[in-house]
C-alpha positions, 0 to 999 in steps of 0.5 A: 472911260473907266467903270465904277459898279456901286451895288444899293440897297437903300440901307442907312449905308446907301448915302455914304456909298454914293458920296465914296463912289464920287470920290473914287469915280473922280480919282479914275475919271470913271462913269458910275453904273448904280445898279439895285438887285431885286431877289427872287423872294421880291415878288415871288409866288406865295407858299400855298397854303390851301390845300386843306381848303374846299375847292371855292375857297382854296380858288378864292385864297390862291387868287387874292394871295396872286394880288397880293405878290404882284403888289409885293412886286410892285412895290419891290420894283418902286422901292428899287427905282427909287432907291436908284434914282436918289443915288443919281442926285447924289451922284450928279450932285457930287460932280459925276455926269454920267449914271447908268442906273440898272434895276436887275431881278435874281442873285447878286452875283449873278448879275455882277458878273454879267458886267465884271469885265466891263467896271473898274471897281465895286463900291458896297456898303458894309451892312443890309438893310438890317444894319441897325439890327445886326450892327455886329455883322456883316451885310449877307451879299458883302462876302459873297462880293469879295470872294469871287470878285476880280476887281478891287472891292470898296467898303464904305463906312456908314458916315462919308468924310474926306479921305487923305491917311491910308493905312495898308495892311501888309502881310506879303501875301499873294493878296496883299503884294496885289493890293500894292501894285494896284496902288502903285498904277492908281490915280486914286492914291496920287495925293494921299498920304500912305502909312504901309503896317506890318504885324509880326513879332520878327520885328526885323522881319516885319521891317524888311517887309514893310519897307518893300512895300514902300519902295514900291509906292516910291517907284510910283511916287506916292508919299509912303512910310512903313510902319511896325508892330507886335501883337494880334492884327485886328489889334494891331490895326484898330489901334492904329486906326482910332489914335492917329485918324486914318480915313481908309484901311487897304488890305488883301482879301481873304488869303485862306480858304472858306474852310480854313477861316471856319477854323481860325476867323478871318482877319478880312472880316473881322477888320471889317467887322471892326473899324469905323472907317472903310475898307478897300479889299484886292484880291 
């Protein structure tokens, strides 16, 4: 049976992540691994600030700090277990009978790599625990996951709604072609309406590129149509999403190097930040 790894942090996005995960898992007849990772700072030893104190006072302070660290570590673990139990309840209510709970400590990427050979996809929230304080920013771990993951990454929006209309941002790049290839073999898209959008100044070329992707999807018996637009990709995609009620955006992820993205920006990051719907990313 296929497995979906869902990454949970207890943020406002976690419930939506669970509902979207259940939707995908049912499509794939997959089980779910729900994982919460305690960062290295959670339960880590406090900085030693006792250098200027006398020996007896220093010992007492260190003992107090150690007790506080131990209490924080226990609270972090209790919170992690609560997050996972809540997730399991939501997933089971949504019809997923097999949910494997994992509480890990350390680096999130390392924890994901340990499981990546056994999973088909990853689901994660767009933003983390600081979502309400950083609404214009992505979760700190999201880009790290997407850039390194060998499996598709589904980035959930804050609110869950049933998915029926899918927009594919297609430019003929290697990652975009991978997206179409993976879509054509996935049961997730079998009963969905797919629109393939190519944004370019040369509309004749754009139409040809979009039609090639649509032909591939038609061969796989997926209902698909081609669209073209001019201008900036981010603006064109956002306009179409907001005006025509698409429920999911599919993209190839990070087609350029980190250095190039720093200089000219990244369409991938911009789109995840700006659209209000889930984004499915392929590399």
